[in-house]
C-alpha positions as CSV (number, residue, x, y, z in Angstrom):
1,M,41.7,101.5,-30.5
2,A,41.7,105.3,-29.9
3,T,39.6,108.1,-31.4
4,L,40.6,111.7,-31.9
5,S,38.8,114.5,-30.2
6,T,39.2,118.1,-29.0
7,T,38.3,119.6,-25.7
8,A,34.7,119.8,-24.9
9,F,33.1,118.6,-21.7
10,L,30.1,116.4,-20.8
11,P,28.8,115.8,-17.3
12,R,29.4,112.5,-15.7
13,P,27.2,111.0,-12.9
14,A,30.1,111.0,-10.5
15,G,30.7,114.7,-11.1
16,A,34.0,114.3,-13.0
17,A,34.4,115.8,-16.4
18,T,35.1,113.7,-19.5
19,L,36.4,115.2,-22.7
20,V,34.1,114.6,-25.7
21,P,35.6,112.6,-28.6
22,A,35.5,114.7,-31.7
23,P,34.6,113.2,-35.0
24,G,37.3,111.7,-37.2
25,Q,37.7,113.5,-40.5
26,T,39.0,112.4,-43.9
27,E,42.7,112.7,-44.6
28,G,41.8,114.1,-48.0
29,P,43.5,113.6,-51.3
30,F,46.5,115.9,-50.7
31,Y,48.4,114.3,-47.9
32,P,52.0,114.7,-49.0
33,T,53.5,112.2,-51.4
34,S,57.0,113.4,-50.3
35,F,58.1,115.5,-47.4
36,P,60.1,118.7,-47.3
37,A,63.9,118.2,-46.9
38,Y,63.7,119.8,-43.4
39,V,60.4,119.1,-41.5
40,D,59.7,121.0,-38.3
41,S,56.8,122.9,-36.6
42,D,57.4,126.2,-38.5
43,L,55.6,126.1,-41.8
44,V,56.0,129.8,-42.4
45,Q,59.8,129.7,-42.8
46,V,61.3,127.1,-45.0
47,H,64.7,126.1,-43.7
48,G,67.4,128.0,-45.6
49,A,65.0,130.4,-47.3
50,A,65.2,134.2,-46.9
51,A,61.5,134.9,-47.5
52,R,58.6,133.6,-45.5
53,A,55.3,132.1,-46.7
54,L,52.5,134.3,-48.0
55,G,49.5,135.0,-45.7
56,T,48.8,135.9,-42.1
57,V,50.8,134.0,-39.5
58,A,48.9,131.8,-37.1
59,H,50.4,130.2,-34.0
60,I,48.3,127.1,-33.3
61,G,48.9,125.0,-30.3
62,G,47.3,122.8,-27.7
63,R,47.8,119.5,-25.8
64,S,47.4,115.8,-26.5
65,L,45.2,114.5,-23.7
66,D,43.2,111.5,-22.7
67,R,39.5,111.8,-21.9
68,S,40.3,112.5,-18.3
69,G,42.5,115.4,-19.2
70,R,45.8,113.7,-18.5
71,P,48.6,114.4,-21.0
72,V,49.3,111.7,-23.6
73,T,53.1,111.8,-24.0
74,G,55.1,110.3,-26.8
75,A,52.6,111.4,-29.4
76,V,53.6,113.0,-32.7
77,V,51.4,115.6,-34.3
78,E,51.3,116.3,-38.1
79,I,49.5,119.1,-40.0
80,W,49.1,119.9,-43.6
81,Q,47.1,122.6,-45.5
82,C,46.9,124.7,-48.6
83,D,49.0,127.8,-49.1
84,A,47.6,131.3,-48.9
85,Q,46.6,130.9,-52.6
86,G,44.5,127.8,-51.8
87,I,47.1,125.4,-53.4
88,Y,48.4,122.2,-51.7
89,R,52.0,121.0,-51.9
90,H,50.9,117.9,-53.8
91,P,51.5,117.0,-57.5
92,R,47.8,116.3,-58.1
93,A,46.6,119.6,-56.5
94,P,45.1,122.1,-58.9
95,G,47.6,125.0,-59.5
96,Y,50.5,123.0,-58.0
97,D,53.0,124.7,-60.4
98,Q,52.1,128.0,-58.6
99,F,52.5,126.7,-55.1
100,D,54.2,129.1,-52.7
101,G,57.8,127.8,-52.5
102,N,58.3,129.6,-49.2
103,F,55.6,127.6,-47.6
104,Q,56.6,124.3,-46.1
105,G,53.1,122.8,-46.6
106,Y,53.5,120.1,-44.0
107,G,54.7,120.1,-40.4
108,R,55.5,117.6,-37.7
109,T,56.4,117.8,-34.1
110,A,56.6,115.6,-31.0
111,V,54.6,116.7,-28.0
112,D,56.3,118.0,-24.9
113,A,56.4,116.1,-21.5
114,D,53.0,117.8,-20.6
115,G,51.5,116.9,-24.0
116,T,51.9,120.3,-25.5
117,Y,52.5,120.9,-29.2
118,R,52.9,124.1,-31.2
119,F,52.9,125.1,-34.9
120,R,53.6,128.4,-36.7
121,T,51.7,128.3,-40.0
122,P,49.7,130.6,-42.3
123,K,46.1,131.2,-41.4
124,P,44.1,128.7,-43.6
125,V,42.2,130.1,-46.5
126,P,39.3,128.7,-48.6
127,Y,39.5,127.1,-51.9
128,P,36.8,125.9,-54.3
129,G,34.5,123.6,-52.3
130,R,36.1,124.0,-48.9
131,T,36.0,126.4,-46.0
132,P,39.4,127.2,-44.4
133,H,40.8,124.2,-42.5
134,I,44.0,122.5,-41.3
135,H,44.4,118.7,-41.5
136,Y,45.7,117.0,-38.4
137,A,47.1,113.5,-37.7
138,V,48.2,112.3,-34.4
139,I,50.4,109.2,-34.0
140,V,50.7,107.5,-30.7
141,P,53.2,104.6,-30.6
142,G,51.5,101.3,-30.1
143,T,48.1,102.8,-30.6
144,G,47.7,104.1,-34.1
145,R,47.2,107.2,-36.3
146,F,44.1,109.4,-35.9
147,V,43.0,112.1,-38.3
148,T,40.7,115.1,-38.0
149,Q,40.5,118.7,-39.3
150,M,40.5,122.0,-37.5
151,Y,38.2,124.8,-38.7
152,V,38.3,128.5,-38.1
153,A,35.5,130.2,-36.1
154,G,33.6,132.9,-37.9
155,E,34.3,131.8,-41.5
156,P,31.2,132.4,-43.7
157,L,31.8,129.2,-45.7
158,N,31.6,127.0,-42.5
159,A,27.8,127.0,-42.9
160,R,28.1,125.3,-46.4
161,D,31.2,123.1,-46.0
162,G,30.1,119.5,-46.6
163,L,32.7,117.8,-44.4
164,L,32.2,120.1,-41.5
165,N,28.4,119.9,-41.7
166,A,28.5,116.1,-42.0
167,I,29.3,116.2,-38.3
168,R,25.7,115.9,-37.1
169,D,26.3,116.2,-33.4
170,P,26.4,120.0,-32.8
171,Q,28.7,119.7,-29.8
172,A,31.2,117.6,-31.7
173,R,31.0,120.0,-34.6
174,R,31.7,123.0,-32.4
175,S,34.7,121.1,-30.9
176,V,36.6,121.3,-34.2
177,I,35.9,125.0,-34.8
178,V,38.7,127.2,-33.2
179,P,38.7,131.0,-32.7
180,L,41.8,132.7,-34.1
181,L,42.6,135.8,-32.0
182,A,45.1,138.6,-32.2
183,A,48.6,137.6,-31.0
184,D,50.6,140.7,-31.3
185,D,52.3,139.8,-28.0
186,V,53.7,136.7,-29.7
187,E,54.4,138.2,-33.2
188,A,53.3,141.4,-34.8
189,G,50.2,141.0,-36.9
190,A,49.9,137.3,-36.0
191,L,46.9,135.2,-34.8
192,R,46.7,132.4,-32.2
193,G,44.4,129.5,-31.6
194,T,44.2,126.5,-29.3
195,F,43.2,123.1,-30.5
196,D,43.5,120.3,-27.9
197,I,43.7,116.8,-29.1
198,V,42.0,114.3,-26.8
199,L,42.6,110.6,-27.4
200,T,40.4,107.7,-26.1
201,L,43.0,105.0,-25.5
């Protein structure tokens, strides 16, 4: 059995660093019931569409690692989130008939040989009852599927979000909150964030 975590460090008696397992989080009610015809790691640009998704572009990446910091290869990372209007690509989502058709809504990618993954997606936005977040799932063949959520540093609604604040351990809670910084060197007007996924195998 494995658990999902993000990069934070605790001291070990022997002096080595161990990555702290982050709390698992709910998959939520809006995991896709069907997938886009073309699934990749760029959620901003739907395959074959001329226009791109609404919202500020965010380049989110990181690595899949074990608790000693070694890359976990062979993993597949999934993300899903609401569009820039706060609407999910899901038939039971409020406002679904107004979902941004230029937003893929769901992405999937295999990690590289060094455990690296990357997504290009809109910066997440709030919707009633939730602070901005991105849902994550990591599938490791022969091990299982592990789910968490990534939150955005500095969002005022973080202080009132029930799921985020249900994480009682402050260090674990901090580990799922990611700063999004200017990334004009990557794409004009875009943001970037790093969210490492640490698995206890």
